C-alpha positions as CSV (number, residue, x, y, z in Angstrom):
1,M,30.4,76.2,83.3
2,A,29.1,76.6,86.8
3,E,28.1,73.6,88.8
4,E,24.4,73.3,89.3
5,R,23.4,73.1,93.0
6,I,20.4,71.2,94.2
7,Y,18.8,72.0,97.5
8,N,16.7,70.2,100.1
9,S,13.8,71.8,101.9
10,T,13.3,70.3,105.4
11,V,10.9,71.2,108.2
12,L,12.3,70.6,111.7
13,P,10.8,71.0,115.1
14,S,12.1,73.9,117.1
15,R,11.4,75.6,120.5
16,N,9.3,78.2,118.6
17,G,7.3,75.6,116.6
18,A,8.6,74.4,113.3
19,V,11.3,75.9,111.1
20,Q,11.8,75.3,107.4
21,V,15.4,75.1,106.3
22,I,16.9,75.0,102.9
23,T,20.3,73.3,102.6
24,P,22.5,72.0,99.8
25,E,21.5,68.5,98.9
26,K,24.7,66.9,100.3
27,Y,23.7,68.0,103.8
28,Q,20.8,66.2,105.5
29,P,19.5,68.4,108.4
30,Q,18.9,66.3,111.6
31,R,17.7,68.7,114.3
32,V,17.8,72.3,115.5
33,I,20.6,72.8,118.0
34,N,19.8,76.3,119.0
35,E,18.1,79.5,117.8
36,G,19.1,83.1,118.5
37,S,18.9,86.6,117.2
38,Q,21.3,85.9,114.3
39,G,19.6,82.8,113.1
40,I,19.6,79.0,113.8
41,V,22.2,76.3,114.2
42,L,21.4,72.9,112.8
43,E,23.0,69.5,113.3
44,A,23.3,67.9,109.8
45,W,24.9,64.9,108.2
46,D,27.3,65.4,105.3
47,Q,26.3,62.5,103.0
48,I,29.4,62.9,100.8
49,N,32.1,63.0,103.5
50,A,30.1,60.8,106.0
51,R,30.5,63.2,108.9
52,R,28.3,65.1,111.3
53,L,28.5,68.9,111.3
54,A,26.8,72.1,112.3
55,I,25.2,74.6,109.9
56,K,24.6,78.2,111.0
57,K,21.8,79.7,109.0
58,L,21.8,83.5,109.4
59,K,18.6,85.6,109.1
60,D,18.3,89.2,108.2
61,V,22.1,89.8,108.5
62,F,21.7,93.0,106.4
63,A,18.8,94.4,108.5
64,A,21.0,95.8,111.3
65,Q,23.8,98.2,110.5
66,G,26.5,96.1,112.4
67,G,25.1,92.7,111.4
68,V,27.4,92.2,108.4
69,K,30.5,93.2,110.3
70,Q,29.6,91.1,113.3
71,C,29.2,88.0,111.1
72,Y,32.4,88.7,109.2
73,R,34.4,89.0,112.5
74,E,32.8,85.8,113.8
75,F,33.8,83.9,110.6
76,V,37.4,85.3,110.5
77,L,38.0,84.6,114.2
78,G,36.4,81.2,113.9
79,A,38.6,80.2,110.9
80,A,41.7,81.3,112.8
81,V,41.1,79.2,115.9
82,Q,42.2,75.6,115.9
83,H,41.0,73.7,119.0
84,D,39.1,70.5,119.6
85,N,36.2,72.4,121.2
86,V,35.9,74.9,118.4
87,S,34.1,74.1,115.1
88,L,36.1,74.1,111.9
89,I,34.6,76.5,109.3
90,L,34.2,74.6,106.0
91,L,32.2,76.9,103.8
92,I,30.9,80.5,103.9
């Protein structure tokens, strides 16, 4: 049987006003780090593992023809790099 997921809906201030974000319950969004054409990056707290992390929420990834390929390349390359200044990809 599939695990039931519970989500939080949070409104955070951003440079363009306020943004509503929906995240799995275990992540507690703290603030918007940055916004761009692909979406937003949030700082969040992982309540289960007691660690700070970043969440990238993509928007309209399927709207542009190359959007899916670009996101896939970013995730593959990001997962392959191991460096203190590069984020570890935990979940896609």
